LOSEVEX-995547 format. One line per field, with one value per residue (C-alpha): residue number from 1; residue in one letter; x, y, z. Coordinates in nm, 3 decimals, decimal comma. Example, Ala and Ser with C-alpha at 12.3 -4.5 7.8 and 13.67 -1.06 7.14 Angstrom:
<recs>
num: 1  2 $
residuo: a  s $
east: 1,230  1,367 $
north: -0,450  -0,106 $
up: 0,780  0,714 $
</recs>
This chain:
<recs>
num: 1  2  3  4  5  6  7  8  9  10  11  12  13  14  15  16  17  18  19  20  21  22  23  24  25  26  27  28  29  30  31  32  33  34  35  36  37  38  39  40  41  42  43  44  45  46  47  48  49  50  51  52  53  54  55  56  57  58  59  60  61  62  63  64  65  66  67  68  69  70  71  72  73  74  75  76  77  78  79  80  81  82  83  84  85  86  87  88  89  90  91  92  93  94  95  96  97  98  99  100  101  102  103  104  105  106  107  108  109  110  111  112  113  114  115  116  117  118  119  120  121  122  123  124  125  126  127  128  129  130  131  132  133  134  135  136  137  138  139  140  141  142  143  144  145  146  147  148  149  150  151  152  153  154  155  156  157  158  159  160  161  162  163  164  165  166  167  168  169  170  171  172  173  174  175  176  177  178  179  180  181  182  183  184  185  186  187  188  189  190  191  192  193  194  195  196  197  198  199  200  201  202  203  204  205  206  207  208  209  210  211  212  213  214  215  216  217  218  219  220  221  222  223  224  225  226  227  228  229  230  231  232  233  234  235  236  237  238  239  240  241  242  243  244  245  246  247  248  249  250  251  252  253  254  255  256  257  258  259  260  261  262  263  264  265  266  267  268  269  270  271  272  273  274  275  276  277  278  279  280  281  282  283  284  285  286  287  288  289  290  291  292  293  294  295  296  297  298  299  300  301  302  303  304  305  306  307  308  309  310  311  312  313  314  315  316  317  318  319  320  321  322  323  324  325  326  327  328  329  330  331  332  333  334  335  336  337  338  339  340  341  342  343  344  345  346  347  348  349  350  351  352  353  354  355  356  357  358  359  360  361  362  363  364  365  366  367  368  369  370  371  372  373  374  375  376  377  378  379  380  381  382  383  384  385  386  387  388  389  390  391  392  393  394  395  396  397  398  399  400  401  402  403  404  405  406  407  408  409  410  411  412  413  414  415  416  417  418  419  420  421  422  423  424  425  426  427  428  429  430  431  432  433  434  435  436  437  438  439  440  441  442  443  444  445  446  447  448  449  450  451  452  453  454  455  456  457  458  459  460  461  462  463  464  465  466  467  468  469  470  471  472  473  474  475  476  477  478  479  480  481  482  483  484  485  486  487  488  489  490  491  492  493  494  495  496  497  498  499  500  501  502  503  504  505  506  507  508  509  510  511  512  513  514  515  516  517  518  519  520  521  522  523  524  525  526  527  528  529  530  531  532  533  534  535  536  537  538  539  540  541  542  543  544  545  546  547  548  549  550  551  552  553  554  555  556  557  558  559  560  561  562  563  564  565  566  567  568  569  570  571  572  573  574  575  576  577  578  579  580  581  582  583  584  585  586  587  588  589  590  591  592  593  594  595  596  597  598  599  600  601  602  603  604  605  606  607  608  609  610  611  612  613  614  615  616  617  618  619  620  621  622  623  624  625  626  627  628  629  630  631  632  633  634  635  636  637  638  639  640  641  642  643  644  645  646  647  648  649  650  651  652  653  654  655  656  657  658  659  660  661  662  663  664  665  666  667  668  669  670  671  672  673  674  675  676  677  678  679  680  681  682  683  684  685  686  687  688  689  690  691  692  693  694  695  696  697  698  699  700  701  702  703  704  705  706  707 $
residuo: x  x  x  x  x  x  x  x  x  x  x  x  x  x  x  x  x  x  x  x  x  x  x  x  x  x  x  x  x  x  x  x  x  x  x  x  x  x  x  x  x  x  x  x  x  x  x  x  x  x  x  x  x  x  x  x  x  x  x  x  x  x  x  x  x  x  x  x  x  x  x  x  x  x  x  x  x  x  x  x  x  x  x  x  x  x  x  x  x  x  x  x  x  x  x  x  x  x  x  x  x  x  x  x  x  x  x  x  x  x  x  x  x  x  x  x  x  x  x  x  x  x  x  x  x  x  x  x  x  x  x  x  x  x  x  x  x  x  x  x  x  x  x  x  x  x  x  x  x  x  x  x  x  x  x  x  x  x  x  x  x  x  x  x  x  x  x  x  x  x  x  x  x  x  x  x  x  x  x  x  x  x  x  x  x  x  x  x  x  x  x  x  x  x  x  x  x  x  x  x  x  x  x  x  x  x  x  x  x  x  x  x  x  x  x  x  x  x  x  x  x  x  x  x  x  x  x  x  x  x  x  x  x  x  x  x  x  x  x  x  x  x  x  x  x  x  x  x  x  x  x  x  x  x  x  x  x  x  x  x  x  x  x  x  x  x  x  x  x  x  x  x  x  x  x  x  x  x  x  x  x  x  x  x  x  x  x  x  x  x  x  x  x  x  x  x  x  x  x  x  x  x  x  x  x  x  x  x  x  x  x  x  x  x  x  x  x  x  x  x  x  x  x  x  x  x  x  x  x  x  x  x  x  x  x  x  x  x  x  x  x  x  x  x  x  x  x  x  x  x  x  x  x  x  x  x  x  x  x  x  x  x  x  x  x  x  x  x  x  x  x  x  x  x  x  x  x  x  x  x  x  x  x  x  x  x  x  x  x  x  x  x  x  x  x  x  x  x  x  x  x  x  x  x  x  x  x  x  x  x  x  x  x  x  x  x  x  x  x  x  x  x  x  x  x  x  x  x  x  x  x  x  x  x  x  x  x  x  x  x  x  x  x  x  x  x  x  x  x  x  x  x  x  x  x  x  x  x  x  x  x  x  x  x  x  x  x  x  x  x  x  x  x  x  x  x  x  x  x  x  x  x  x  x  x  x  x  x  x  x  x  x  x  x  x  x  x  x  x  x  x  x  x  x  x  x  x  x  x  x  x  x  x  x  x  x  x  x  x  x  x  x  x  x  x  x  x  x  x  x  x  x  x  x  x  x  x  x  x  x  x  x  x  x  x  x  x  x  x  x  x  x  x  x  x  x  x  x  x  x  x  x  x  x  x  x  x  x  x  x  x  x  x  x  x  x  x  x  x  x  x  x  x  x  x  x  x  x  x  x  x  x  x  x  x  x  x  x  x  x  x  x  x  x  x  x  x  x  x  x  x  x  x  x  x  x  x  x  x  x  x  x  x  x  x  x  x  x  x  x  x  x  x  x  x  x  x  x  x  x  x  x  x  x  x  x  x  x  x  x  x  x  x  x  x  x  x  x  x  x  x  x  x  x  x  x  x  x  x  x  x  x  x  x  x  x  x  x  x  x  x  x  x  x  x  x  x  x  x  x  x  x  x  x  x  x  x  x  x  x  x  x  x  x  x  x  x $
east: 8,324  8,007  7,984  7,886  7,528  7,606  7,939  7,790  7,929  7,703  7,817  7,912  8,105  8,337  8,703  8,734  8,434  8,539  8,897  8,783  8,546  8,817  9,082  8,841  8,732  9,092  9,178  8,869  8,799  9,123  9,042  8,693  8,832  9,086  8,817  8,590  8,873  8,949  8,585  8,556  8,864  8,751  8,588  8,220  8,129  8,443  8,335  8,158  8,459  8,694  8,467  8,428  8,790  8,778  8,469  8,638  8,952  8,738  8,560  8,884  9,046  8,754  8,763  9,139  9,126  8,849  9,052  9,369  9,168  9,014  9,354  9,501  9,198  9,235  9,604  9,528  9,222  9,342  9,578  9,312  9,061  9,325  9,385  9,009  8,932  9,241  9,158  8,805  8,932  9,184  8,926  8,647  8,778  9,149  9,419  9,692  9,595  9,844  9,787  10,016  10,058  10,376  10,344  10,655  10,456  10,243  9,986  10,250  10,351  9,985  9,957  10,272  10,122  9,806  10,016  10,215  9,890  9,753  10,075  10,045  9,678  9,759  10,020  9,774  9,505  9,747  9,826  9,456  9,403  9,672  9,489  9,155  9,312  9,434  9,091  8,935  9,170  9,062  8,697  8,760  8,916  8,613  8,385  8,573  8,531  8,161  8,129  8,289  8,030  7,753  7,904  7,927  7,585  7,339  7,061  6,981  7,015  6,859  6,865  6,624  6,579  6,270  6,077  6,174  6,466  6,748  7,076  7,244  7,205  7,438  7,532  7,293  6,998  7,102  7,120  6,780  6,600  6,779  6,749  6,922  7,143  6,833  6,735  7,023  7,102  6,842  6,564  6,237  6,212  5,849  5,961  6,147  5,902  5,519  5,428  5,130  5,329  5,628  5,406  5,205  5,505  5,672  5,349  5,332  5,698  5,645  5,345  5,548  5,832  5,594  5,457  5,809  5,812  6,113  5,905  6,025  5,801  5,811  5,763  5,674  5,699  5,540  5,668  5,542  5,666  5,635  5,936  5,892  6,098  6,077  6,250  6,223  6,206  6,293  6,322  6,679  6,789  7,006  7,305  7,080  6,834  6,581  6,428  6,653  6,522  6,444  6,647  6,517  6,683  6,539  6,600  6,486  6,278  6,140  6,313  6,210  5,850  5,855  6,003  5,739  5,470  5,609  5,634  5,284  5,157  5,329  5,162  4,824  4,836  4,952  4,598  4,522  4,842  4,766  4,410  4,489  4,723  4,500  4,200  4,398  4,494  4,131  4,020  4,288  4,200  3,831  3,917  4,131  3,866  3,581  3,759  3,912  3,956  4,202  4,489  4,825  4,968  4,690  4,721  5,093  5,017  4,760  4,996  5,273  5,040  4,929  5,291  5,368  5,076  5,167  5,527  5,397  5,193  5,498  5,706  5,440  5,421  5,800  5,804  5,531  5,728  6,037  5,836  5,676  6,017  6,155  5,850  5,881  5,580  5,404  5,247  5,372  5,560  5,312  5,353  5,134  4,878  4,573  4,267  4,065  4,330  4,318  3,942  3,970  4,250  4,044  3,743  3,965  4,107  3,762  3,614  3,328  3,175  2,875  2,990  2,962  3,208  3,099  3,422  3,439  3,355  3,667  4,023  4,087  4,400  4,646  4,639  4,934  4,903  5,097  4,903  4,907  4,800  4,525  4,399  4,392  4,189  3,939  3,895  3,834  3,562  3,402  3,412  3,251  2,972  2,906  2,890  2,623  2,412  2,105  2,287  2,023  2,179  2,539  2,787  2,817  3,151  3,208  3,493  3,485  3,717  3,628  3,849  4,185  4,078  3,961  3,677  3,581  3,221  3,103  2,723  2,489  2,155  1,818  1,961  2,002  2,329  2,494  2,630  2,948  3,115  3,278  3,412  3,703  3,823  3,806  4,149  4,311  4,460  4,744  4,969  5,322  5,233  5,152  4,775  4,630  4,279  4,110  4,125  4,504  4,552  4,361  4,546  4,885  4,782  4,682  4,324  3,986  3,701  3,343  2,990  2,661  2,302  2,190  1,859  1,789  2,138  2,427  2,762  3,121  3,336  3,711  3,902  4,252  4,464  4,564  4,928  4,949  4,892  5,198  5,560  5,756  6,005  6,006  6,313  6,391  6,622  6,713  6,825  7,039  7,003  7,381  7,430  7,668  7,613  7,871  7,755  7,721  7,349  7,373  7,200  6,870  6,686  6,516  6,361  6,016  5,845  5,723  5,559  5,779  5,724  5,807  6,117  6,239  6,213  6,409  6,768  7,027  7,169  6,829  6,771  6,828  7,080  7,214  7,540  7,591  7,829  7,842  8,115  8,022  8,141  8,201  8,100  7,815  7,490  7,290  7,530  7,483  7,721  7,584  7,646  7,895  7,901  7,672  7,746  7,581  7,652  7,401  7,431  7,212  7,212  7,515  7,719  7,817  7,661  7,949  7,745  7,483  7,648  7,497  7,746  7,705  7,858  7,623  7,626  7,599  7,522  7,773  8,154  8,354  8,609  8,975  9,016  8,730  8,886  9,212  9,007  8,802  8,960  8,640  8,646  8,386  8,480  8,424  8,069  7,969  7,762  7,652  7,280  7,128  7,061  6,687  6,745  6,995  6,767  6,484  6,714  6,864  6,514  6,429  6,761  6,718  6,348  6,259  6,613  6,779  7,036  7,384  7,647  7,945  7,852  7,511  7,367  7,603  7,494  7,127  7,121  7,233  6,961  6,702  6,791  6,789  6,438  6,307  6,453  6,313  5,977  6,048  5,947  6,194  6,390  6,226  6,411  6,559  6,919  7,217  7,551  7,883  8,033  7,807  7,807  8,189  8,179  7,939  8,158  8,500  8,416  8,724  8,961  9,081  8,976  8,635  8,684  8,665  9,042  9,084  8,794  8,911  9,264  9,133  8,903  9,148  8,958  9,155  9,007  9,051  8,974  8,964  8,758  8,569  8,204  8,226  8,549  8,419  8,078  8,239  8,476  8,181  7,998  8,300  8,317  7,946  7,970  8,266  8,084  7,786  7,942  8,070  7,723  7,565  7,804  7,666  7,305  7,241  7,078  6,769  6,720  6,530  6,813  7,072  6,879  6,854  7,227  7,311  7,085  7,237  7,596  7,520  7,428  7,731  7,969  7,812  7,850  8,211  8,293  8,196  8,465 $
north: -3,048  -2,987  -2,643  -2,602  -2,504  -2,160  -1,989  -1,703  -1,722  -1,596  -1,259  -1,375  -1,674  -1,469  -1,477  -1,098  -1,049  -1,321  -1,189  -0,832  -0,949  -1,167  -0,891  -0,634  -0,875  -0,970  -0,602  -0,479  -0,764  -0,714  -0,343  -0,423  -0,666  -0,411  -0,140  -0,366  -0,443  -0,073  0,004  -0,268  -0,137  0,227  0,372  0,440  0,777  0,817  0,589  0,853  1,081  0,805  0,629  0,922  0,913  0,531  0,537  0,782  0,570  0,261  0,420  0,538  0,202  0,018  0,239  0,211  -0,168  -0,191  0,020  -0,186  -0,508  -0,397  -0,316  -0,647  -0,836  -0,663  -0,755  -1,113  -1,180  -1,002  -1,287  -1,539  -1,372  -1,374  -1,746  -1,818  -1,634  -1,773  -2,128  -2,086  -1,962  -2,249  -2,508  -2,395  -2,196  -2,131  -2,383  -2,146  -1,882  -1,841  -1,703  -1,416  -1,380  -1,218  -1,238  -1,441  -1,672  -1,988  -1,818  -1,761  -2,125  -2,227  -2,018  -2,185  -2,527  -2,426  -2,307  -2,634  -2,830  -2,615  -2,671  -3,049  -3,040  -2,821  -3,073  -3,362  -3,159  -3,064  -3,430  -3,508  -3,217  -3,356  -3,687  -3,520  -3,295  -3,597  -3,757  -3,423  -3,390  -3,733  -3,639  -3,303  -3,472  -3,695  -3,395  -3,198  -3,480  -3,501  -3,122  -3,125  -3,379  -3,158  -2,849  -3,008  -3,177  -3,056  -3,125  -2,883  -3,035  -2,883  -3,035  -2,903  -2,975  -3,122  -2,792  -2,713  -2,470  -2,498  -2,643  -2,722  -2,583  -2,664  -2,394  -2,533  -2,506  -2,155  -2,039  -2,190  -2,061  -1,723  -1,605  -1,303  -1,308  -1,354  -1,670  -1,897  -2,141  -2,103  -1,979  -2,176  -2,381  -2,278  -1,917  -2,025  -2,288  -2,302  -2,341  -2,569  -2,823  -2,823  -2,877  -3,146  -3,357  -3,318  -3,429  -3,740  -3,824  -3,792  -4,024  -4,279  -4,260  -4,318  -4,625  -4,761  -4,707  -4,559  -4,309  -4,111  -3,840  -3,740  -3,365  -3,092  -2,722  -2,486  -2,135  -1,794  -1,689  -2,038  -2,196  -2,566  -2,784  -3,164  -3,397  -3,621  -3,560  -3,808  -3,822  -3,803  -4,020  -3,883  -4,048  -4,232  -4,353  -4,081  -3,864  -3,558  -3,369  -3,396  -3,399  -3,248  -3,311  -3,139  -3,028  -2,711  -2,848  -2,512  -2,524  -2,886  -2,800  -2,506  -2,725  -2,989  -2,725  -2,607  -2,964  -3,042  -2,727  -2,834  -3,175  -3,031  -2,786  -3,055  -3,149  -2,781  -2,741  -3,059  -2,957  -2,709  -2,930  -3,235  -3,033  -2,927  -3,291  -3,393  -3,117  -3,201  -3,571  -3,491  -3,268  -3,538  -3,800  -3,582  -3,438  -3,741  -3,571  -3,311  -3,229  -3,385  -3,046  -2,982  -3,334  -3,278  -2,946  -3,110  -3,402  -3,153  -2,959  -3,287  -3,392  -3,051  -3,075  -3,434  -3,328  -3,046  -3,300  -3,525  -3,231  -3,153  -3,520  -3,546  -3,239  -3,397  -3,722  -3,530  -3,342  -3,665  -3,831  -3,542  -3,520  -3,668  -3,712  -3,377  -3,504  -3,432  -3,715  -3,927  -4,164  -4,448  -4,289  -4,403  -4,250  -4,262  -4,049  -3,796  -3,746  -3,717  -3,458  -3,260  -3,254  -3,152  -2,863  -2,694  -2,723  -2,481  -2,699  -2,917  -3,256  -3,627  -3,897  -4,259  -4,467  -4,772  -5,106  -5,283  -5,184  -4,986  -5,002  -4,713  -4,433  -4,258  -3,884  -3,588  -3,592  -3,230  -3,098  -3,361  -3,255  -2,889  -2,978  -3,190  -2,921  -2,661  -2,885  -2,932  -2,558  -2,491  -2,742  -2,600  -2,246  -2,360  -2,562  -2,451  -2,528  -2,780  -3,090  -3,201  -3,270  -3,650  -3,810  -4,174  -4,381  -4,678  -4,862  -4,852  -5,028  -4,845  -4,574  -4,506  -4,253  -4,007  -3,894  -3,570  -3,560  -3,268  -3,436  -3,295  -3,059  -3,045  -2,869  -2,554  -2,501  -2,717  -2,490  -2,265  -2,545  -2,666  -2,310  -2,220  -2,145  -2,364  -2,099  -2,167  -1,903  -1,903  -2,113  -2,055  -2,036  -2,312  -2,425  -2,734  -2,894  -2,837  -2,974  -3,290  -3,328  -3,300  -3,595  -3,806  -3,792  -3,706  -3,490  -3,480  -3,405  -3,584  -3,569  -3,898  -3,968  -3,604  -3,534  -3,341  -3,526  -3,429  -3,736  -3,717  -4,006  -4,104  -4,358  -4,675  -4,695  -5,046  -4,892  -4,667  -4,753  -4,911  -4,625  -4,265  -4,053  -3,808  -3,726  -4,018  -4,042  -4,347  -4,531  -4,552  -4,176  -4,107  -3,864  -3,601  -3,294  -3,219  -3,226  -3,116  -2,797  -2,968  -2,829  -2,502  -2,209  -2,276  -1,943  -1,921  -1,620  -1,358  -1,489  -1,843  -1,713  -1,538  -1,868  -2,066  -2,176  -1,959  -2,265  -2,344  -1,999  -1,882  -1,600  -1,352  -1,174  -0,856  -0,564  -0,241  -0,016  0,351  0,688  0,799  0,765  1,017  0,883  1,180  1,416  1,254  0,954  0,653  0,280  0,171  -0,204  -0,453  -0,819  -1,093  -1,451  -1,713  -1,923  -2,229  -2,478  -2,302  -2,343  -2,096  -2,175  -2,195  -2,095  -1,840  -1,530  -1,191  -0,934  -0,626  -0,287  0,011  0,338  0,600  0,874  1,099  1,111  0,874  1,074  0,981  0,899  0,649  0,492  0,447  0,265  0,019  0,051  0,141  0,424  0,618  0,425  0,089  0,175  0,376  0,096  -0,061  -0,071  0,199  0,144  0,119  -0,184  -0,339  -0,282  -0,478  -0,770  -0,767  -0,776  -1,084  -1,245  -1,203  -1,293  -1,345  -1,428  -1,281  -1,015  -1,004  -0,732  -0,583  -0,241  -0,304  0,041  0,191  -0,043  -0,036  0,344  0,340  0,085  0,289  0,604  0,411  0,280  0,621  0,803  0,545  0,495  0,128  -0,078  -0,069  -0,381  -0,500  -0,830  -0,906  -0,779  -0,903  -0,724  -0,912  -0,602  -0,632  -1,013  -1,004  -0,732  -0,940  -1,250  -1,085  -0,745  -0,738  -0,805  -0,514  -0,467  -0,537  -0,413  -0,667  -0,721  -0,773  -1,018  -1,210  -1,242  -1,354  -1,619  -1,739  -1,602  -1,501  -1,201  -1,228  -0,898  -0,660  -0,345  -0,509  -0,579  -0,947  -1,009  -0,838  -1,009  -1,354  -1,270  -1,149  -1,473  -1,678  -1,472  -1,518  -1,896  -1,910  -1,697  -1,936  -2,191  -1,908  -1,755  -2,092  -2,137  -1,810  -1,918  -1,731  -1,987  -1,834  -1,530  -1,350  -1,410  -1,292  -0,969  -0,900  -0,980  -0,726  -0,461  -0,507  -0,487  -0,187  0,005  -0,126  -0,032  0,315  0,371  0,253  0,487  0,787  0,727 $
up: 1,054  1,260  1,416  1,778  1,837  1,981  2,040  2,244  2,601  2,886  3,020  3,372  3,236  3,017  3,120  3,108  3,342  3,588  3,595  3,667  3,943  4,097  4,098  4,244  4,518  4,600  4,633  4,817  5,061  5,269  5,289  5,414  5,675  5,800  5,809  6,013  6,254  6,298  6,363  6,625  6,812  6,824  7,137  7,116  6,966  6,755  6,465  6,251  6,247  6,146  5,894  5,652  5,529  5,531  5,303  5,067  5,059  4,995  4,697  4,540  4,610  4,445  4,136  4,109  4,146  3,884  3,639  3,697  3,674  3,342  3,194  3,315  3,178  2,841  2,826  2,930  2,713  2,395  2,296  2,403  2,166  1,892  1,950  1,959  1,634  1,463  1,570  1,436  1,099  1,081  1,182  0,953  0,659  0,599  0,700  0,581  0,837  1,123  1,473  1,565  1,945  2,087  2,466  2,554  2,781  2,768  2,543  2,276  2,314  2,275  1,957  1,821  1,893  1,706  1,412  1,410  1,413  1,128  0,932  0,975  0,877  0,578  0,463  0,497  0,325  0,048  -0,012  -0,022  -0,260  -0,491  -0,506  -0,558  -0,823  -1,017  -1,005  -1,100  -1,398  -1,519  -1,478  -1,639  -1,939  -1,974  -1,924  -2,192  -2,442  -2,368  -2,375  -2,721  -2,833  -2,698  -2,858  -3,202  -3,199  -3,458  -3,207  -2,929  -2,580  -2,267  -1,918  -1,655  -1,287  -1,124  -1,137  -1,495  -1,446  -1,700  -1,566  -1,899  -2,250  -2,537  -2,795  -3,057  -2,818  -2,716  -3,080  -3,168  -2,860  -2,890  -2,530  -2,374  -2,061  -1,845  -2,039  -1,946  -1,669  -1,395  -1,627  -1,646  -1,966  -2,009  -2,063  -2,379  -2,506  -2,494  -2,127  -2,180  -2,384  -2,146  -1,841  -2,019  -2,119  -1,779  -1,613  -1,833  -1,765  -1,389  -1,411  -1,611  -1,358  -1,063  -1,243  -1,291  -1,666  -1,847  -2,042  -2,344  -2,487  -2,853  -2,842  -3,089  -3,012  -3,268  -3,196  -3,308  -3,650  -3,797  -3,624  -3,547  -3,311  -3,295  -3,052  -2,748  -2,373  -2,100  -1,722  -1,593  -1,297  -1,016  -0,847  -0,602  -0,862  -0,784  -1,054  -1,074  -1,376  -1,745  -2,066  -2,390  -2,728  -3,033  -3,391  -3,564  -3,852  -3,963  -4,304  -4,354  -4,268  -4,509  -4,782  -4,714  -4,747  -5,082  -5,212  -5,093  -5,265  -5,587  -5,574  -5,490  -5,781  -6,024  -6,142  -6,208  -6,408  -6,608  -6,680  -6,958  -7,168  -7,119  -7,237  -7,543  -7,613  -7,589  -7,827  -8,085  -8,066  -8,127  -8,425  -8,586  -8,518  -8,654  -8,958  -9,124  -9,457  -9,337  -9,562  -9,485  -9,392  -9,137  -8,997  -8,939  -8,765  -8,536  -8,460  -8,380  -8,146  -7,988  -7,932  -7,773  -7,530  -7,437  -7,374  -7,153  -6,958  -6,922  -6,791  -6,530  -6,431  -6,399  -6,175  -5,964  -5,939  -5,827  -5,566  -5,443  -5,420  -5,212  -4,990  -4,638  -4,418  -4,369  -4,049  -3,703  -3,542  -3,347  -3,055  -2,927  -2,695  -2,499  -2,668  -2,344  -2,169  -2,454  -2,419  -2,040  -2,072  -2,327  -2,091  -1,797  -2,003  -2,023  -1,671  -1,745  -2,019  -1,929  -2,066  -1,989  -2,095  -2,123  -2,121  -2,350  -2,190  -2,314  -2,399  -2,717  -2,933  -2,888  -3,143  -3,312  -3,244  -3,114  -2,786  -2,678  -3,020  -3,032  -2,687  -2,796  -3,106  -2,904  -2,638  -2,912  -3,061  -2,717  -2,650  -2,992  -2,924  -2,578  -2,719  -2,967  -2,722  -2,526  -2,201  -2,085  -2,238  -2,184  -2,459  -2,458  -2,545  -2,647  -2,793  -3,028  -3,266  -3,635  -3,895  -3,904  -3,658  -3,305  -3,326  -3,053  -3,093  -2,933  -2,939  -2,871  -2,790  -2,891  -3,151  -3,527  -3,448  -3,565  -3,914  -3,938  -4,192  -3,933  -3,714  -3,929  -3,992  -3,620  -3,470  -3,205  -2,980  -2,737  -2,583  -2,726  -3,034  -3,398  -3,450  -3,671  -3,761  -3,620  -3,965  -3,983  -3,629  -3,717  -4,047  -3,873  -3,658  -3,962  -3,839  -3,983  -3,856  -3,983  -3,865  -3,897  -3,769  -3,612  -3,435  -3,365  -3,231  -3,381  -3,376  -3,436  -3,504  -3,444  -3,604  -3,488  -3,675  -3,489  -3,385  -3,537  -3,884  -3,854  -3,946  -3,662  -3,642  -3,747  -3,800  -3,526  -3,241  -3,015  -2,652  -2,578  -2,247  -2,191  -2,195  -1,902  -1,617  -1,689  -1,499  -1,129  -1,058  -0,695  -0,814  -0,897  -0,598  -0,695  -0,519  -0,376  -0,441  -0,080  0,086  0,253  0,606  0,501  0,322  0,638  0,826  0,566  0,620  0,443  0,267  0,114  -0,036  -0,392  -0,357  -0,612  -0,522  -0,724  -0,763  -0,961  -1,097  -1,129  -1,258  -0,898  -0,534  -0,521  -0,670  -0,543  -0,726  -1,066  -1,068  -1,256  -1,312  -1,583  -1,511  -1,335  -1,258  -1,054  -0,946  -0,825  -0,509  -0,466  -0,179  -0,031  -0,351  -0,621  -0,960  -1,206  -1,511  -1,599  -1,449  -1,527  -1,662  -1,875  -1,936  -1,905  -2,096  -1,817  -2,073  -1,895  -1,929  -1,706  -1,498  -1,546  -1,176  -1,202  -1,512  -1,317  -1,053  -1,265  -1,613  -1,802  -2,057  -2,256  -2,571  -2,400  -2,288  -2,596  -2,753  -2,422  -2,329  -2,108  -1,739  -1,816  -2,043  -1,802  -1,502  -1,669  -1,760  -1,409  -1,259  -1,465  -1,368  -0,990  -0,978  -0,612  -0,495  -0,185  -0,280  -0,126  -0,175  0,008  0,140  -0,015  0,061  -0,202  -0,484  -0,388  -0,399  -0,765  -0,850  -0,663  -0,860  -1,191  -1,119  -1,017  -1,320  -1,566  -1,390  -1,322  -1,015  -0,728  -0,633  -0,310  -0,264  0,082  0,109  0,316  0,349  0,383  0,548  0,854  0,851  0,874  1,142  1,349  1,321  1,366  1,514  1,736  1,443  1,227  0,862  0,709  0,355  0,073  0,055  0,431  0,459  0,151  0,293  0,631  0,482  0,215  -0,087  -0,398  -0,581  -0,957  -1,127  -0,833  -0,896  -1,182  -1,115  -1,218  -1,021  -0,706  -0,732  -0,748  -0,460  -0,250  -0,328  -0,212  0,109  0,176  0,132  0,373  0,629  0,639  0,883  1,106  1,114  1,190  1,483  1,625  1,592  1,263  1,034  0,872  0,651  0,926  1,174  0,921  0,852  1,227  1,262  0,987  1,140  1,486  1,361  1,139  1,455  1,648  1,366  1,335  1,709  1,704  1,414  1,628  1,894 $
</recs>
């Protein structure tokens, strides 16, 4: 239902004003005509004496007529206003609302007709709802089955929107990534995983999508503390075939990687452990061979010692065979990649380095690497070469195919080069990842790195194995093409991060909004009352986000009065182990980000947050704030009741959990969403207009409260 552009009626066209003017004119004009007739019939010279009482009578008559006209207009227009507001609520928000007009005339009949129409529409809508409910139940059943699959998967699954904000996270992913309440739905993925890797793979997937390729990226995320995640990432199509986001599926392979390291250590130390018994075998064999005249007793002793050492060698070899049999590939999972693109990305990652890349003349075979780790290693080598150059000659980069490898050569001309010993042990540093050496990074990619001096130039050669030399398939997480769309992805559009002025000019329905509510120990924050519960709900694109709510109890560090407990049900025992307001305030700040805040009677809640920030030396919340109290007053100022219960009843909102912060926050969010079309009908569309609307109605309500 499309709202009218502006429901504000010009002053002189209002029924009340026109009715008052008409009644006053009807009453005063005959008096003026009679007065003029009397004046024209009076003899000359007597007019001034007669006109004075006539003027007085005229003034009193005009005032009396205006007063009577005002009262009649009020009586006449009051039911019209009731019908107008009721019709608007029925048409836009609540079909079960009924207009109550008791005038005994045509206006009451008109109200009855409106109510009959609303009843008929409600019946038709109810029938439609029944059909939709049945379809929804079927979809919900399918969704529940798929949700069960997600819940029981050993792989973590995360879906993000086009700008990388999480819209779905299964329990396995949540447990592996171990985020708090501020790291749920709506949080950027690159706050949970290394930012550089996330951005890199999303950039590659976007490029593949634009080229019409159905790209799938094999991803690896090394995290601080030695944790390692492996998986795949793919672009996710929307209902219209457009790219709507990205899907990441991964496994925590930390234990496997640690086991691989232990097995690899066992195999590497095997020669050392065999050295001692083999040396003993060799010595005994030489003694027997040299001293052939040994007594039989001594020969038996040497043979026994020889047998013991051989058995020891066999034990060590058997342990090595077992370790080798258990050992999977210790390399990171690679994917076919263009070597030329890797070198170009590495050069682009260090813009301050004086370097020149001479691309190969012909095509090169793809290489099997984990691309982002390979790029980090190359850029570290380039940075090391540049740091050891005179600055006059560029670092030259070339590519060529050699046997089973594609080799990138980084040449520093006119130099014998620095000492290569420190290069392989140099750390490849990347924020949010485990630090490893260049040698380890190359090894994980099955590559080789070495240096040489050729024709007066120092070279670092970076070998990458050809993809054709690798097995056709490697074990890992898979994403199947027939995976169904089972979640509503209308929430893919994210906040833009615009400047304040641009934000004020944005449509309310396009803003990221957080609706919040608090429960407290009392109503006097300046007298020591404090927060005991804080909850928040997100609204995006004019819709309430059904997941990722913020809710926590708060330890106020003062006793909760009994009268407050009767109000919200929270006791000292319930909040005893809850976090302090300082901890909650920080988490709440991360949750809201740059969103617009909405509350009912917002000044009350904001005052508690202001005091919490001041007492704990934390930054104040400076987000834009809207208040449903003044939005409702501006829309329905001539209707009684603007507390949360009255507004909810008028707009058809059911409050579940009244006087709990999470219940009231969700009810306030529902009210705000239902006020949006009413505000739009009054010309209030942008954030700036809504703030001005709140400010204007705050003053009007304050003035009305004084009389």
